[in-house]
N, CA, C, O and the ligand as a Tripos MOL2 file, in Angstrom:
@<TRIPOS>MOLECULE
protein
  265   263    67     0     0
PROTEIN
NO_CHARGES

@<TRIPOS>ATOM
      1 N           9.3790    7.1260    7.2540 N.3       1 MET1
      2 CA          9.2360    7.0190    5.8820 C.3       1 MET1
      3 C           7.7140    6.4020    5.8320 C.2       1 MET1
      4 O           7.2640    5.6870    6.7270 O.2       1 MET1
      5 N           7.0340    6.7630    4.7250 N.am      2 PRO2
      6 CA          5.5420    6.0830    4.4180 C.3       2 PRO2
      7 C           5.5240    4.7740    3.8970 C.2       2 PRO2
      8 O           6.4460    4.4360    3.1550 O.2       2 PRO2
      9 N           4.5830    3.9540    4.1800 N.am      3 ILE3
     10 CA          4.4230    2.7530    3.3720 C.3       3 ILE3
     11 C           3.5130    2.9670    2.2770 C.2       3 ILE3
     12 O           2.4230    3.5210    2.4160 O.2       3 ILE3
     13 N           4.0230    2.4680    1.0410 N.am      4 TYR4
     14 CA          3.1430    2.4190    0.0930 C.3       4 TYR4
     15 C           2.6210    1.0320   -0.3420 C.2       4 TYR4
     16 O           3.3640    0.0500   -0.3460 O.2       4 TYR4
     17 N           1.2730    0.9770   -0.7220 N.am      5 GLU5
     18 CA          0.8590   -0.3650   -1.2480 C.3       5 GLU5
     19 C           0.9040   -0.5400   -2.7190 C.2       5 GLU5
     20 O           0.5750    0.3370   -3.5190 O.2       5 GLU5
     21 N           1.3200   -1.6890   -3.0210 N.am      6 TYR6
     22 CA          1.4010   -2.0140   -4.5610 C.3       6 TYR6
     23 C           0.6900   -3.2380   -4.8360 C.2       6 TYR6
     24 O           0.7010   -4.2350   -4.1140 O.2       6 TYR6
     25 N          -0.0970   -3.0590   -6.2230 N.am      7 ARG7
     26 CA         -0.5530   -4.4210   -6.5950 C.3       7 ARG7
     27 C          -0.0670   -4.7990   -7.8420 C.2       7 ARG7
     28 O           0.1450   -3.9940   -8.7480 O.2       7 ARG7
     29 N           0.1640   -6.3150   -7.9390 N.am      8 CYS8
     30 CA          0.9380   -6.6580   -9.0050 C.3       8 CYS8
     31 C          -0.2460   -6.9240  -10.1470 C.2       8 CYS8
     32 O          -1.3620   -7.4080   -9.9570 O.2       8 CYS8
     33 N           0.3220   -6.4730  -11.3450 N.am      9 LYS9
     34 CA         -0.8100   -6.6090  -12.4110 C.3       9 LYS9
     35 C          -0.8120   -7.9640  -12.9320 C.2       9 LYS9
     36 O          -1.8330   -8.4310  -13.4360 O.2       9 LYS9
     37 N           0.4590   -8.7410  -12.8250 N.am     10 GLU10
     38 CA          0.4140  -10.0880  -13.2850 C.3      10 GLU10
     39 C          -0.6130  -11.2160  -12.4730 C.2      10 GLU10
     40 O          -1.4240  -11.9700  -13.0100 O.2      10 GLU10
     41 N          -0.3030  -11.0790  -10.9780 N.am     11 CYS11
     42 CA         -0.8350  -12.0300  -10.2680 C.3      11 CYS11
     43 C          -2.0900  -11.4950   -9.4500 C.2      11 CYS11
     44 O          -2.9160  -12.3060   -9.0320 O.2      11 CYS11
     45 N          -2.2420  -10.0490   -9.2070 N.am     12 GLY12
     46 CA         -2.8600   -9.5910   -8.3290 C.3      12 GLY12
     47 C          -2.6290   -9.3980   -6.9870 C.2      12 GLY12
     48 O          -3.5150   -9.0300   -6.2170 O.2      12 GLY12
     49 N          -1.3010   -9.6600   -6.6010 N.am     13 HIS13
     50 CA         -0.8330   -9.7420   -5.3110 C.3      13 HIS13
     51 C          -0.6760   -8.3240   -4.7340 C.2      13 HIS13
     52 O          -0.0280   -7.4910   -5.3680 O.2      13 HIS13
     53 N          -1.2480   -8.0180   -3.5490 N.am     14 VAL14
     54 CA         -0.8320   -6.5780   -3.0640 C.3      14 VAL14
     55 C           0.0220   -6.7850   -1.8350 C.2      14 VAL14
     56 O          -0.1350   -7.6420   -0.9650 O.2      14 VAL14
     57 N           0.8730   -5.9320   -1.9070 N.am     15 PHE15
     58 CA          1.8700   -5.8460   -0.9250 C.3      15 PHE15
     59 C           2.3630   -4.3410   -0.6900 C.2      15 PHE15
     60 O           2.2590   -3.4210   -1.5010 O.2      15 PHE15
     61 N           2.9370   -4.2850    0.6230 N.am     16 SER16
     62 CA          3.5170   -2.8850    1.0690 C.3      16 SER16
     63 C           4.8850   -2.6880    0.9550 C.2      16 SER16
     64 O           5.6330   -3.6130    1.2710 O.2      16 SER16
     65 N           5.3710   -1.5580    0.5260 N.am     17 ARG17
     66 CA          6.8770   -1.2740    0.6230 C.3      17 ARG17
     67 C           6.9650    0.0010    1.2800 C.2      17 ARG17
     68 O           6.1570    0.9120    1.1020 O.2      17 ARG17
     69 N           8.1370    0.0550    2.1750 N.am     18 LEU18
     70 CA          8.5210    1.2500    2.8780 C.3      18 LEU18
     71 C           9.2760    2.0020    1.9030 C.2      18 LEU18
     72 O          10.1530    1.3250    1.3660 O.2      18 LEU18
     73 N           9.1950    3.2530    1.4960 N.am     19 GLN19
     74 CA          9.7890    4.0380    0.4660 C.3      19 GLN19
     75 C           9.8550    5.3180    1.0840 C.2      19 GLN19
     76 O           9.1190    5.5890    2.0330 O.2      19 GLN19
     77 N          10.8860    6.3310    0.5030 N.am     20 ARG20
     78 CA         11.0860    7.5010    0.8290 C.3      20 ARG20
     79 C           9.8090    8.2160   -0.0190 C.2      20 ARG20
     80 O           9.1520    7.6980   -0.9230 O.2      20 ARG20
     81 N           9.6730    9.4850    0.5220 N.am     21 VAL21
     82 CA          8.7040   10.1700   -0.2730 C.3      21 VAL21
     83 C           8.9560   10.7210   -1.4530 C.2      21 VAL21
     84 O           9.8370   11.5770   -1.5390 O.2      21 VAL21
     85 N           8.3130   10.3710   -2.4230 N.am     22 GLY22
     86 CA          8.5890   10.8280   -3.7850 C.3      22 GLY22
     87 C           9.5100    9.7790   -4.6270 C.2      22 GLY22
     88 O          10.0530   10.0770   -5.6910 O.2      22 GLY22
     89 N           9.5940    8.6310   -4.0550 N.am     23 ALA23
     90 CA         10.3390    7.7120   -4.7020 C.3      23 ALA23
     91 C           9.4000    6.9150   -5.6880 C.2      23 ALA23
     92 O           8.2060    6.7220   -5.4610 O.2      23 ALA23
     93 N          10.0220    6.5080   -6.7220 N.am     24 SER24
     94 CA          9.1730    5.8900   -7.9570 C.3      24 SER24
     95 C           8.9710    4.4130   -7.6160 C.2      24 SER24
     96 O           9.6040    3.8220   -6.7410 O.2      24 SER24
     97 N           8.1070    3.9240   -8.3260 N.am     25 SER25
     98 CA          7.9010    2.3570   -8.3940 C.3      25 SER25
     99 C           8.7830    1.5110   -9.0620 C.2      25 SER25
    100 O           8.7490    0.2800   -9.0500 O.2      25 SER25
    101 N           9.7750    2.4130   -9.7940 N.am     26 GLU26
    102 CA         10.7250    1.6320  -10.6180 C.3      26 GLU26
    103 C          11.5950    0.7180   -9.5310 C.2      26 GLU26
    104 O          11.8740    1.1390   -8.4080 O.2      26 GLU26
    105 N          11.9120   -0.3560   -9.9350 N.am     27 GLY27
    106 CA         12.5380   -1.5330   -9.1880 C.3      27 GLY27
    107 C          11.7970   -2.1130   -8.2820 C.2      27 GLY27
    108 O          12.2580   -3.1140   -7.7340 O.2      27 GLY27
    109 N          10.5190   -1.6400   -7.9220 N.am     28 VAL28
    110 CA          9.7300   -2.6310   -7.0740 C.3      28 VAL28
    111 C           9.0110   -3.7600   -7.9030 C.2      28 VAL28
    112 O           8.3600   -3.5520   -8.9270 O.2      28 VAL28
    113 N           9.1980   -4.8410   -7.3810 N.am     29 THR29
    114 CA          8.9560   -6.1480   -7.9470 C.3      29 THR29
    115 C           7.9740   -6.8850   -6.8760 C.2      29 THR29
    116 O           8.0010   -6.6760   -5.6640 O.2      29 THR29
    117 N           7.0730   -7.8160   -7.5700 N.am     30 CYS30
    118 CA          6.2490   -8.5770   -6.6960 C.3      30 CYS30
    119 C           7.0220   -9.7500   -5.9560 C.2      30 CYS30
    120 O           7.8560  -10.5270   -6.4220 O.2      30 CYS30
    121 N           6.5710   -9.6670   -4.8210 N.am     31 PRO31
    122 CA          7.4040  -10.7270   -3.8830 C.3      31 PRO31
    123 C           6.9510  -12.1630   -4.0930 C.2      31 PRO31
    124 O           7.6220  -13.0970   -3.6540 O.2      31 PRO31
    125 N           5.7570  -12.3570   -4.7960 N.am     32 ARG32
    126 CA          5.0990  -13.4520   -5.4200 C.3      32 ARG32
    127 C           5.4390  -13.9730   -6.4410 C.2      32 ARG32
    128 O           5.7840  -15.1500   -6.3440 O.2      32 ARG32
    129 N           5.4710  -13.4690   -7.5020 N.am     33 CYS33
    130 CA          6.0060  -13.9940   -8.7360 C.3      33 CYS33
    131 C           7.0950  -13.0420   -9.3880 C.2      33 CYS33
    132 O           7.4590  -13.1600  -10.5580 O.2      33 CYS33
    133 N           7.5020  -12.2340   -8.6410 N.am     34 GLY34
    134 CA          8.8000  -11.4050   -9.1090 C.3      34 GLY34
    135 C           8.6300  -10.3020  -10.5030 C.2      34 GLY34
    136 O           9.5060   -9.8370  -11.2330 O.2      34 GLY34
    137 N           7.2180  -10.1240  -10.5210 N.am     35 SER35
    138 CA          6.9510   -9.3270  -11.8600 C.3      35 SER35
    139 C           7.2630   -7.8500  -11.5530 C.2      35 SER35
    140 O           7.2250   -7.4870  -10.3770 O.2      35 SER35
    141 N           7.5770   -6.9500  -12.5500 N.am     36 THR36
    142 CA          7.9890   -5.6640  -12.4090 C.3      36 THR36
    143 C           6.7930   -5.0460  -12.7150 C.2      36 THR36
    144 O           6.8050   -3.8250  -12.5590 O.2      36 THR36
    145 N           5.5830   -5.6270  -13.1740 N.am     37 GLU37
    146 CA          4.5400   -4.8070  -13.4350 C.3      37 GLU37
    147 C           3.6000   -4.6970  -12.2790 C.2      37 GLU37
    148 O           2.7300   -5.5170  -11.9870 O.2      37 GLU37
    149 N           3.9020   -3.5010  -11.6120 N.am     38 VAL38
    150 CA          3.0130   -3.3950  -10.4640 C.3      38 VAL38
    151 C           2.6690   -1.7390  -10.5360 C.2      38 VAL38
    152 O           3.3050   -0.8790  -11.1450 O.2      38 VAL38
    153 N           1.7640   -1.6190   -9.9230 N.am     39 GLU39
    154 CA          0.9890   -0.2840   -9.7570 C.3      39 GLU39
    155 C           0.8850    0.1600   -8.1800 C.2      39 GLU39
    156 O           0.6060   -0.6490   -7.2950 O.2      39 GLU39
    157 N           1.1190    1.4120   -7.9680 N.am     40 ARG40
    158 CA          1.0950    2.0000   -6.7700 C.3      40 ARG40
    159 C          -0.5560    2.1440   -6.1630 C.2      40 ARG40
    160 O          -1.3800    2.6420   -6.9300 O.2      40 ARG40
    161 N          -0.9220    1.7820   -5.0340 N.am     41 LEU41
    162 CA         -2.2720    2.0400   -4.7680 C.3      41 LEU41
    163 C          -2.4960    3.3180   -4.1130 C.2      41 LEU41
    164 O          -1.5530    3.8050   -3.4890 O.2      41 LEU41
    165 N          -3.6260    3.9420   -4.1650 N.am     42 VAL42
    166 CA         -4.1010    4.8870   -3.5030 C.3      42 VAL42
    167 C          -3.8580    4.7760   -1.9170 C.2      42 VAL42
    168 O          -4.1930    3.7130   -1.3940 O.2      42 VAL42
    169 N          -3.2880    5.8090   -1.0880 N.am     43 SER43
    170 CA         -3.3080    5.5600    0.3330 C.3      43 SER43
    171 C          -4.6290    5.1870    0.7960 C.2      43 SER43
    172 O          -5.6950    5.5830    0.3240 O.2      43 SER43
    173 N          -4.4320    4.2600    1.9210 N.am     44 THR44
    174 CA         -5.4450    3.4920    2.5410 C.3      44 THR44
    175 C          -6.2660    4.5100    3.2400 C.2      44 THR44
    176 O          -7.4910    4.4050    3.3050 O.2      44 THR44
    177 N          -5.5300    5.6040    3.8240 N.am     45 PHE45
    178 CA         -6.1420    6.8030    4.5910 C.3      45 PHE45
    179 C          -7.3160    7.7440    3.7550 C.2      45 PHE45
    180 O          -8.3280    8.3180    4.1560 O.2      45 PHE45
    181 N          -6.6770    7.6190    2.3780 N.am     46 ALA46
    182 CA         -7.7140    8.5010    1.3460 C.3      46 ALA46
    183 C          -8.7360    7.7560    1.0200 C.2      46 ALA46
    184 O          -9.8330    8.2850    0.8370 O.2      46 ALA46
    185 N          -8.5540    6.3900    0.8890 N.am     47 SER47
    186 CA         -9.7820    5.5750    0.4030 C.3      47 SER47
    187 C         -10.5620    4.9430    1.5610 C.2      47 SER47
    188 O         -11.4110    4.0990    1.2740 O.2      47 SER47
    189 N         -10.3780    5.2330    2.6970 N.am     48 SER48
    190 CA        -10.9960    4.5840    3.7920 C.3      48 SER48
    191 C         -12.4800    5.5000    4.1370 C.2      48 SER48
    192 O         -13.2780    5.1010    4.9850 O.2      48 SER48
    193 N         -12.6530    6.5330    3.4890 N.am     49 SER49
    194 CA        -13.6990    7.3280    3.6850 C.3      49 SER49
    195 C         -15.0970    6.6720    3.3450 C.2      49 SER49
    196 O         -16.1120    6.6430    4.0400 O.2      49 SER49
    197 N         -14.8430    6.0950    1.9380 N.am     50 SER50
    198 CA        -15.8780    5.1100    1.5330 C.3      50 SER50
    199 C         -16.1920    3.9030    2.1300 C.2      50 SER50
    200 O         -17.2860    3.3450    2.0380 O.2      50 SER50
    201 N         -15.3320    3.5450    2.6770 N.am     51 GLY51
    202 CA        -15.3440    2.1910    3.4560 C.3      51 GLY51
    203 C         -15.9530    2.4690    4.7780 C.2      51 GLY51
    204 O         -16.7450    1.6630    5.2670 O.2      51 GLY51
    205 N         -15.6720    3.4130    5.2970 N.am     52 ALA52
    206 CA        -16.0350    3.8960    6.6820 C.3      52 ALA52
    207 C         -17.6570    4.0710    6.6320 C.2      52 ALA52
    208 O         -18.3990    3.5070    7.4360 O.2      52 ALA52
    209 N         -18.0370    4.7860    5.7560 N.am     53 SER53
    210 CA        -19.4500    5.1140    5.5840 C.3      53 SER53
    211 C         -20.1360    3.8070    5.3500 C.2      53 SER53
    212 O         -21.1570    3.6300    6.0160 O.2      53 SER53
    213 N         -19.7780    2.8820    4.5510 N.am     54 ASP54
    214 CA        -20.2880    1.4990    4.5580 C.3      54 ASP54
    215 C         -20.5360    0.8010    5.7140 C.2      54 ASP54
    216 O         -21.6250    0.3250    6.0350 O.2      54 ASP54
    217 N         -19.2810    0.7360    6.4720 N.am     55 THR55
    218 CA        -19.3570    0.1790    7.8830 C.3      55 THR55
    219 C         -20.5740    0.8270    8.7400 C.2      55 THR55
    220 O         -21.4240    0.1770    9.3480 O.2      55 THR55
    221 N         -20.4920    2.0980    8.6720 N.am     56 ALA56
    222 CA        -21.4440    2.8660    9.7040 C.3      56 ALA56
    223 C         -22.9880    2.6880    9.3160 C.2      56 ALA56
    224 O         -23.8510    2.6940   10.1930 O.2      56 ALA56
    225 N         -23.3010    2.5270    7.9250 N.am     57 SER57
    226 CA        -24.7560    2.1670    7.5700 C.3      57 SER57
    227 C         -25.0860    0.7670    7.8640 C.2      57 SER57
    228 O         -26.2690    0.5600    8.1320 O.2      57 SER57
    229 N         -24.3500   -0.1600    7.8690 N.am     58 SER58
    230 CA        -24.6070   -1.5500    8.3310 C.3      58 SER58
    231 C         -24.8130   -1.6980    9.6260 C.2      58 SER58
    232 O         -25.5760   -2.5600   10.0620 O.2      58 SER58
    233 N         -24.0420   -0.7340   10.5060 N.am     59 ALA59
    234 CA        -24.1610   -1.0560   12.1200 C.3      59 ALA59
    235 C         -25.7940   -0.9240   12.5500 C.2      59 ALA59
    236 O         -26.3210   -1.8180   13.2140 O.2      59 ALA59
    237 N         -26.4420    0.1060   12.1720 N.am     60 PRO60
    238 CA        -27.5530    0.3240   12.8220 C.3      60 PRO60
    239 C         -28.5760   -0.8930   12.3840 C.2      60 PRO60
    240 O         -29.4100   -1.3620   13.1590 O.2      60 PRO60
    241 N         -28.3900   -1.3210   11.0580 N.am     61 SER61
    242 CA        -29.2690   -2.3570   10.5210 C.3      61 SER61
    243 C         -29.0300   -3.6810   11.2910 C.2      61 SER61
    244 O         -29.8790   -4.5690   11.3650 O.2      61 SER61
    245 N         -27.8660   -3.7320   11.8260 N.am     62 CYS62
    246 CA        -27.3700   -4.9720   12.4770 C.3      62 CYS62
    247 C         -28.1430   -5.0820   13.9680 C.2      62 CYS62
    248 O         -28.3810   -6.1730   14.4880 O.2      62 CYS62
    249 N         -28.4710   -3.8980   14.5290 N.am     63 THR63
    250 CA        -28.9720   -3.8110   16.0450 C.3      63 THR63
    251 C         -30.6470   -4.0080   15.8600 C.2      63 THR63
    252 O         -31.3760   -4.4590   16.7430 O.2      63 THR63
    253 N         -31.0370   -3.6260   14.6900 N.am     64 GLY64
    254 CA        -32.4640   -3.5680   14.4180 C.3      64 GLY64
    255 C         -32.7950   -5.2000   13.8850 C.2      64 GLY64
    256 O         -33.9660   -5.5720   13.8060 O.2      64 GLY64
    257 N         -31.8000   -6.0050   13.5770 N.am     65 PHE65
    258 CA        -32.0660   -7.3080   13.2640 C.3      65 PHE65
    259 C         -32.8440   -8.2340   13.8690 C.2      65 PHE65
    260 O         -33.5210   -9.1180   13.3440 O.2      65 PHE65
    261 N         -32.6750   -7.9250   15.1970 N.am     66 THR66
    262 CA        -33.3910   -8.9210   16.2180 C.3      66 THR66
    263 C         -34.8930   -8.3930   16.1770 C.2      66 THR66
    264 O         -35.7580   -8.9390   16.8620 O.2      66 THR66
    265 ZN          2.7460  -10.9550   -8.9360 Zn       67 ZN67
@<TRIPOS>BOND
     1     1     2 1
     2     2     3 1
     3     3     4 2
     4     3     5 am
     5     5     6 1
     6     6     7 1
     7     7     8 2
     8     7     9 am
     9     9    10 1
    10    10    11 1
    11    11    12 2
    12    11    13 am
    13    13    14 1
    14    14    15 1
    15    15    16 2
    16    15    17 am
    17    17    18 1
    18    18    19 1
    19    19    20 2
    20    19    21 am
    21    21    22 1
    22    22    23 1
    23    23    24 2
    24    23    25 am
    25    25    26 1
    26    26    27 1
    27    27    28 2
    28    27    29 am
    29    29    30 1
    30    30    31 1
    31    31    32 2
    32    31    33 am
    33    33    34 1
    34    34    35 1
    35    35    36 2
    36    35    37 am
    37    37    38 1
    38    38    39 1
    39    39    40 2
    40    39    41 am
    41    41    42 1
    42    42    43 1
    43    43    44 2
    44    43    45 am
    45    45    46 1
    46    46    47 1
    47    47    48 2
    48    47    49 am
    49    49    50 1
    50    50    51 1
    51    51    52 2
    52    51    53 am
    53    53    54 1
    54    54    55 1
    55    55    56 2
    56    55    57 am
    57    57    58 1
    58    58    59 1
    59    59    60 2
    60    59    61 am
    61    61    62 1
    62    62    63 1
    63    63    64 2
    64    63    65 am
    65    65    66 1
    66    66    67 1
    67    67    68 2
    68    67    69 am
    69    69    70 1
    70    70    71 1
    71    71    72 2
    72    71    73 am
    73    73    74 1
    74    74    75 1
    75    75    76 2
    76    75    77 am
    77    77    78 1
    78    78    79 1
    79    79    80 2
    80    79    81 am
    81    81    82 1
    82    82    83 1
    83    83    84 2
    84    83    85 am
    85    85    86 1
    86    86    87 1
    87    87    88 2
    88    87    89 am
    89    89    90 1
    90    90    91 1
    91    91    92 2
    92    91    93 am
    93    93    94 1
    94    94    95 1
    95    95    96 2
    96    95    97 am
    97    97    98 1
    98    98    99 1
    99    99   100 2
   100    99   101 am
   101   101   102 1
   102   102   103 1
   103   103   104 2
   104   103   105 am
   105   105   106 1
   106   106   107 1
   107   107   108 2
   108   107   109 am
   109   109   110 1
   110   110   111 1
   111   111   112 2
   112   111   113 am
   113   113   114 1
   114   114   115 1
   115   115   116 2
   116   115   117 am
   117   117   118 1
   118   118   119 1
   119   119   120 2
   120   119   121 am
   121   121   122 1
   122   122   123 1
   123   123   124 2
   124   123   125 am
   125   125   126 1
   126   126   127 1
   127   127   128 2
   128   127   129 am
   129   129   130 1
   130   130   131 1
   131   131   132 2
   132   131   133 am
   133   133   134 1
   134   134   135 1
   135   135   136 2
   136   135   137 am
   137   137   138 1
   138   138   139 1
   139   139   140 2
   140   139   141 am
   141   141   142 1
   142   142   143 1
   143   143   144 2
   144   143   145 am
   145   145   146 1
   146   146   147 1
   147   147   148 2
   148   147   149 am
   149   149   150 1
   150   150   151 1
   151   151   152 2
   152   151   153 am
   153   153   154 1
   154   154   155 1
   155   155   156 2
   156   155   157 am
   157   157   158 1
   158   158   159 1
   159   159   160 2
   160   159   161 am
   161   161   162 1
   162   162   163 1
   163   163   164 2
   164   163   165 am
   165   165   166 1
   166   166   167 1
   167   167   168 2
   168   167   169 am
   169   169   170 1
   170   170   171 1
   171   171   172 2
   172   171   173 am
   173   173   174 1
   174   174   175 1
   175   175   176 2
   176   175   177 am
   177   177   178 1
   178   178   179 1
   179   179   180 2
   180   179   181 am
   181   181   182 1
   182   182   183 1
   183   183   184 2
   184   183   185 am
   185   185   186 1
   186   186   187 1
   187   187   188 2
   188   187   189 am
   189   189   190 1
   190   190   191 1
   191   191   192 2
   192   191   193 am
   193   193   194 1
   194   194   195 1
   195   195   196 2
   196   195   197 am
   197   197   198 1
   198   198   199 1
   199   199   200 2
   200   199   201 am
   201   201   202 1
   202   202   203 1
   203   203   204 2
   204   203   205 am
   205   205   206 1
   206   206   207 1
   207   207   208 2
   208   207   209 am
   209   209   210 1
   210   210   211 1
   211   211   212 2
   212   211   213 am
   213   213   214 1
   214   214   215 1
   215   215   216 2
   216   215   217 am
   217   217   218 1
   218   218   219 1
   219   219   220 2
   220   219   221 am
   221   221   222 1
   222   222   223 1
   223   223   224 2
   224   223   225 am
   225   225   226 1
   226   226   227 1
   227   227   228 2
   228   227   229 am
   229   229   230 1
   230   230   231 1
   231   231   232 2
   232   231   233 am
   233   233   234 1
   234   234   235 1
   235   235   236 2
   236   235   237 am
   237   237   238 1
   238   238   239 1
   239   239   240 2
   240   239   241 am
   241   241   242 1
   242   242   243 1
   243   243   244 2
   244   243   245 am
   245   245   246 1
   246   246   247 1
   247   247   248 2
   248   247   249 am
   249   249   250 1
   250   250   251 1
   251   251   252 2
   252   251   253 am
   253   253   254 1
   254   254   255 1
   255   255   256 2
   256   255   257 am
   257   257   258 1
   258   258   259 1
   259   259   260 2
   260   259   261 am
   261   261   262 1
   262   262   263 1
   263   263   264 2
@<TRIPOS>SUBSTRUCTURE
     1 MET1         2 RESIDUE 1 A MET
     2 PRO2         6 RESIDUE 1 A PRO
     3 ILE3        10 RESIDUE 1 A ILE
     4 TYR4        14 RESIDUE 1 A TYR
     5 GLU5        18 RESIDUE 1 A GLU
     6 TYR6        22 RESIDUE 1 A TYR
     7 ARG7        26 RESIDUE 1 A ARG
     8 CYS8        30 RESIDUE 1 A CYS
     9 LYS9        34 RESIDUE 1 A LYS
    10 GLU10       38 RESIDUE 1 A GLU
    11 CYS11       42 RESIDUE 1 A CYS
    12 GLY12       46 RESIDUE 1 A GLY
    13 HIS13       50 RESIDUE 1 A HIS
    14 VAL14       54 RESIDUE 1 A VAL
    15 PHE15       58 RESIDUE 1 A PHE
    16 SER16       62 RESIDUE 1 A SER
    17 ARG17       66 RESIDUE 1 A ARG
    18 LEU18       70 RESIDUE 1 A LEU
    19 GLN19       74 RESIDUE 1 A GLN
    20 ARG20       78 RESIDUE 1 A ARG
    21 VAL21       82 RESIDUE 1 A VAL
    22 GLY22       86 RESIDUE 1 A GLY
    23 ALA23       90 RESIDUE 1 A ALA
    24 SER24       94 RESIDUE 1 A SER
    25 SER25       98 RESIDUE 1 A SER
    26 GLU26      102 RESIDUE 1 A GLU
    27 GLY27      106 RESIDUE 1 A GLY
    28 VAL28      110 RESIDUE 1 A VAL
    29 THR29      114 RESIDUE 1 A THR
    30 CYS30      118 RESIDUE 1 A CYS
    31 PRO31      122 RESIDUE 1 A PRO
    32 ARG32      126 RESIDUE 1 A ARG
    33 CYS33      130 RESIDUE 1 A CYS
    34 GLY34      134 RESIDUE 1 A GLY
    35 SER35      138 RESIDUE 1 A SER
    36 THR36      142 RESIDUE 1 A THR
    37 GLU37      146 RESIDUE 1 A GLU
    38 VAL38      150 RESIDUE 1 A VAL
    39 GLU39      154 RESIDUE 1 A GLU
    40 ARG40      158 RESIDUE 1 A ARG
    41 LEU41      162 RESIDUE 1 A LEU
    42 VAL42      166 RESIDUE 1 A VAL
    43 SER43      170 RESIDUE 1 A SER
    44 THR44      174 RESIDUE 1 A THR
    45 PHE45      178 RESIDUE 1 A PHE
    46 ALA46      182 RESIDUE 1 A ALA
    47 SER47      186 RESIDUE 1 A SER
    48 SER48      190 RESIDUE 1 A SER
    49 SER49      194 RESIDUE 1 A SER
    50 SER50      198 RESIDUE 1 A SER
    51 GLY51      202 RESIDUE 1 A GLY
    52 ALA52      206 RESIDUE 1 A ALA
    53 SER53      210 RESIDUE 1 A SER
    54 ASP54      214 RESIDUE 1 A ASP
    55 THR55      218 RESIDUE 1 A THR
    56 ALA56      222 RESIDUE 1 A ALA
    57 SER57      226 RESIDUE 1 A SER
    58 SER58      230 RESIDUE 1 A SER
    59 ALA59      234 RESIDUE 1 A ALA
    60 PRO60      238 RESIDUE 1 A PRO
    61 SER61      242 RESIDUE 1 A SER
    62 CYS62      246 RESIDUE 1 A CYS
    63 THR63      250 RESIDUE 1 A THR
    64 GLY64      254 RESIDUE 1 A GLY
    65 PHE65      258 RESIDUE 1 A PHE
    66 THR66      262 RESIDUE 1 A THR
    67 ZN67       265 GROUP 0 **** ****
């Protein structure tokens, strides 16, 4: 089963839930405040491309810092 990430709209807490494929976010509550106002985040695998390029661009500048 895949792990989905959720973010609470009330307190901003981000948490992950193990769910079946196609399962809805209904019934998912925030473990911190118990709010049902949560939104499913985009998969970290899909959004890591932008973050990876940022890390790669900062690496050369680090070596040239000295
Ligand atoms: Zn919350």
